[in-house]
C-alpha positions as CSV (number, residue, x, y, z in Angstrom):
1,M,-142.5,-6.8,-84.8
2,S,-138.8,-5.7,-84.7
3,Q,-139.2,-4.7,-81.0
4,R,-140.4,-8.2,-80.2
5,D,-137.4,-9.8,-82.0
6,G,-135.0,-7.4,-80.2
7,F,-136.5,-8.4,-76.9
8,G,-136.2,-12.1,-77.5
9,S,-132.6,-11.9,-78.6
10,G,-131.7,-9.6,-75.7
11,F,-133.5,-11.9,-73.2
12,L,-131.6,-14.9,-74.6
13,L,-128.3,-13.1,-74.4
14,G,-129.0,-12.0,-70.9
15,A,-130.0,-15.4,-69.8
16,L,-126.8,-16.9,-71.2
17,I,-124.5,-14.3,-69.7
18,G,-126.3,-14.5,-66.4
19,G,-126.2,-18.3,-66.3
20,T,-122.5,-18.2,-67.1
21,V,-121.6,-15.6,-64.4
22,G,-123.9,-17.3,-61.9
23,G,-122.2,-20.7,-62.5
24,I,-118.8,-19.2,-62.1
25,V,-119.7,-17.4,-58.9
26,G,-121.4,-20.5,-57.5
27,A,-118.4,-22.7,-58.3
28,L,-116.0,-20.3,-56.6
29,A,-118.3,-20.0,-53.5
30,A,-118.7,-23.8,-53.3
31,G,-114.9,-24.2,-53.4
32,R,-114.4,-21.8,-50.5
33,R,-117.2,-23.2,-48.3
34,S,-116.2,-25.4,-45.4
35,P,-118.8,-27.8,-44.1
36,L,-119.7,-27.1,-40.5
37,N,-121.7,-30.2,-39.5
38,S,-121.0,-32.7,-42.2
39,S,-121.6,-36.3,-41.8
40,E,-118.0,-36.9,-42.8
41,E,-116.9,-35.8,-39.3
42,F,-118.7,-38.8,-37.8
43,A,-117.9,-41.4,-40.5
44,G,-117.2,-44.7,-38.9
45,Q,-118.4,-43.6,-35.4
46,E,-121.5,-45.1,-33.8
47,P,-123.8,-42.6,-32.0
48,T,-123.7,-43.1,-28.3
49,E,-126.7,-42.9,-25.9
50,E,-125.4,-39.6,-24.6
51,S,-125.1,-38.0,-28.0
52,I,-128.6,-39.2,-29.0
53,E,-130.1,-37.9,-25.8
54,G,-128.3,-34.6,-26.2
55,A,-129.6,-34.3,-29.8
56,R,-133.1,-35.1,-28.6
57,R,-133.0,-32.5,-25.9
58,S,-131.6,-29.9,-28.3
59,L,-134.4,-30.6,-30.8
60,E,-137.1,-30.4,-28.1
61,S,-135.7,-27.1,-27.0
62,K,-135.8,-25.7,-30.5
63,I,-139.3,-27.0,-31.1
64,A,-140.5,-25.3,-27.9
65,Q,-138.8,-22.0,-29.0
66,L,-140.6,-22.3,-32.4
67,N,-143.9,-22.9,-30.8
68,L,-143.5,-19.8,-28.6
69,A,-142.6,-17.8,-31.6
70,I,-145.6,-19.1,-33.6
71,D,-147.9,-18.3,-30.7
72,D,-146.5,-14.7,-30.5
73,V,-146.9,-14.1,-34.2
74,R,-150.4,-15.5,-34.1
75,E,-151.3,-13.1,-31.3
76,Q,-149.8,-10.2,-33.2
77,L,-151.6,-11.1,-36.4
78,G,-154.9,-11.5,-34.4
79,S,-154.7,-8.0,-33.1
80,V,-153.8,-6.6,-36.5
81,N,-156.7,-8.3,-38.2
82,G,-159.1,-7.1,-35.5
83,S,-160.1,-10.5,-34.3
84,S,-159.8,-11.5,-30.7
85,P,-157.1,-14.1,-29.9
86,E,-158.1,-17.6,-29.2
87,P,-158.5,-18.6,-25.5
């Protein structure tokens, strides 16, 4: 029974110390972080047709890249599992 009590108190102490250290490190890291694409950059600006079209094209390109990557992984997993790839 004494081992169980020692474990519980050690676990609690570790959780408190870990939470404190994690909180301090997180606060320091958040203070040094600079936002790259924050909405504050565009505050008060209306999106233009060009910016909307550029964003749409960029998203379509990323989706196409993701679809190709998914197909590639699906083929690789199909050959690993021994099943034939879908036509």
